[in-house]
Steps between C-alpha positions, in 0.01 A plus 500: 500500500620847406531748783683834547754293694560265209550793264746655744694171521530488123630857486744423781625190310575713194689762707698226677599342169607823333840542671605160360354536153562649166302494177657273243236542224185694483238553230132593560340192650815306578784560746798294604656597834837361601564476869792449728531195728399712796148532341430130527381514864275795407344304219469178701328693786248642255439156359458357846247767587311379197414849381190472272522582137309800363187403303620716216822666400760229562472246225785271599803513726789270547796494738812334374739446788782357297522807271387728788223658297133579528299522182158666497249530223252776588236729369661846451157663521490402871875487584668766274861447395611800702355345818731200480800720423423737783485212749856400401612870513407518871833339586677815374219745575326395828303825494284351219345242742221716638348605172580161343328320786172671408544433128565130576194475723277660235630250239455204730149604600414539127644150440283368788177627361272218401405568141327170455 
């Protein structure tokens, strides 16, 4: 079940991953993020918490531990390209976090809407 707490946990996960990540490839609708070994516990914790998938917006995601990458296919109408890039930029510009937190929450709530 989606709650404000769940959305906050998802945003927190992205911010915790950012210091260990860089964008390897990105085109609208598909991003590949390479991560350092230190990110593995962050990713495993998120998987252990069993964060729910948005109903819309994230088409497919895959973690590849051997190559230390996260591949995500997404709907750029819900999760714009700049949103992903700004998450990664927070490692160099922590001041982005406050405004970005609200943008992420809006995107997640939009993804959570039941359009069926």
